C-alpha positions in Angstrom: -42.6 -27.2 65.6 -39.4 -28.3 63.9 -38.4 -26.7 60.6 -36.3 -28.6 58.1 -35.8 -29.4 54.5 -34.5 -32.5 52.7 -32.5 -33.0 49.6 -31.1 -35.7 47.4 -27.6 -35.5 46.0 -26.3 -37.8 43.3 -22.5 -38.4 43.2 -20.9 -39.3 39.9 -17.3 -40.6 40.0 -15.3 -40.4 36.8 -12.4 -42.8 36.6 -9.4 -43.5 34.4 -7.8 -46.9 35.1 -4.2 -47.6 34.2 -3.4 -51.4 34.5 -0.3 -52.3 36.5 1.9 -55.3 35.7 4.4 -57.0 37.9 6.7 -53.9 37.6 4.0 -51.2 37.8 2.5 -48.9 35.3 4.3 -47.4 32.3 5.0 -43.7 32.2 3.3 -43.2 28.9 0.1 -44.8 30.1 0.1 -42.7 33.2 0.7 -39.5 31.3 -2.0 -40.2 28.8 -4.5 -41.0 31.6 -3.6 -37.9 33.5 -4.0 -35.7 30.4 -7.4 -37.3 29.6 -8.6 -36.9 33.2 -7.4 -33.3 33.4 -9.1 -32.4 30.1 -12.3 -34.0 31.3 -12.2 -32.2 34.6 -11.6 -28.9 32.9 -14.4 -29.5 30.5 -16.9 -30.5 33.2 -16.0 -27.6 35.5 -15.4 -25.0 32.7 -11.9 -24.4 33.8 -9.7 -22.8 31.1 -6.3 -24.2 30.2 -4.3 -21.3 31.7 -6.0 -21.7 35.1 -4.3 -24.0 37.6 -6.4 -26.9 38.9 -7.0 -27.2 42.6 -4.5 -29.5 44.3 -7.3 -32.0 45.1 -8.9 -31.9 41.6 -7.8 -35.4 40.8 -7.3 -38.3 43.2 -4.9 -41.2 42.6 -5.6 -44.6 44.3 -4.2 -48.0 43.8 -5.7 -51.5 43.6 -4.0 -54.8 43.2 -4.2 -54.5 39.4 -4.3 -50.8 38.6 -3.8 -47.1 39.4 -7.1 -45.3 39.3 -7.3 -41.6 38.6 -10.6 -40.0 39.5 -12.8 -37.1 40.5 -16.3 -36.9 41.9 -19.1 -34.5 41.1 -22.1 -34.1 43.3 -25.3 -32.9 41.7 -28.3 -31.8 43.7 -31.6 -33.3 42.5 -34.8 -31.2 42.3 
């Protein structure tokens, strides 16, 4: 007889979207979004300010109209 279990995992993706114009995104907008995303990541994962974040903590992707900063959290469901 086969033995197995099942589970459901919910993924939540947090995003900060910086609009880009014809010349790209402004440095101030990018810095503000990175700071906000970093603070949110640290708060969610309980990482203190003096502890370096993992290299893959935040992901940066582009669309036709924006640069998107994000991280994903997976939560097992009971």
